C-alpha positions as CSV (number, residue, x, y, z in Angstrom):
1,M,0.0,0.0,0.0
2,H,2.9,2.4,1.1
3,I,3.9,2.0,-3.0
4,L,0.7,2.9,-4.2
5,W,-0.1,6.0,-2.2
6,G,3.7,6.8,-2.8
7,I,3.2,6.9,-6.4
8,L,0.0,9.1,-6.2
9,I,2.1,11.8,-3.9
10,I,5.0,11.8,-6.4
11,L,2.3,12.3,-9.3
12,V,1.0,15.7,-7.6
13,G,4.5,16.4,-6.9
14,L,5.1,16.6,-10.3
15,F,2.0,17.8,-11.4
16,I,2.5,20.7,-9.5
17,T,6.7,21.4,-10.8
18,I,5.8,21.1,-14.3
19,S,2.5,23.2,-14.3
20,A,5.2,25.9,-12.4
21,T,8.0,25.6,-14.9
22,V,5.5,26.2,-18.0
23,K,3.5,28.7,-16.1
24,S,-0.3,26.5,-17.0
25,N,-3.1,28.2,-17.4
26,F,-4.8,24.9,-15.9
27,I,-7.9,25.9,-14.1
28,I,-6.5,23.6,-11.1
29,Y,-2.8,25.0,-11.0
30,R,-4.3,28.9,-11.4
31,L,-6.4,28.2,-8.4
32,L,-3.1,27.5,-6.6
33,V,-1.7,30.9,-7.9
34,Y,-4.1,32.7,-7.3
35,R,-4.2,31.7,-3.4
36,S,-0.7,31.9,-3.2
37,K,-0.1,35.0,-4.9
38,I,-1.5,36.7,-2.0
39,L,1.7,35.4,-0.2
40,W,4.2,34.7,-2.6
41,G,3.6,37.4,-5.1
42,E,5.6,37.4,-8.3
43,Q,7.8,34.6,-6.6
44,V,4.9,32.3,-6.6
45,H,6.3,30.2,-9.4
46,R,9.4,29.5,-8.0
47,F,7.7,28.7,-4.6
48,H,6.0,26.1,-6.3
49,Q,8.8,24.7,-7.9
50,I,10.1,24.0,-4.7
51,A,7.4,23.1,-2.9
52,G,6.4,20.4,-5.6
53,T,10.2,18.9,-5.7
54,I,9.6,18.3,-1.6
55,V,6.5,16.6,-2.4
56,I,8.2,14.5,-4.5
57,I,10.9,13.6,-2.1
58,V,8.4,12.8,0.3
59,G,6.5,10.7,-2.0
60,V,9.5,8.5,-2.7
61,L,10.0,8.2,0.9
62,V,6.4,7.1,1.1
63,A,7.0,4.4,-1.4
64,L,10.5,3.1,0.3
65,G,8.2,2.9,3.6
66,Y,10.6,4.7,5.3
67,I,7.8,7.4,5.9
């Protein structure tokens, strides 16, 4: 079961990281950007790149059973 949850977490992290890199107009990502822009301003895409990378690392750890 850890592998399944780990893969799902990795996919979410990939979505956030890739969307931030290409500055996607996908509706879910735009909602995240509008919400985060209040605090992060113009650095919102950089924040999502870093947060997405951290989520990917956590997903790998979950898939390997360390968390």
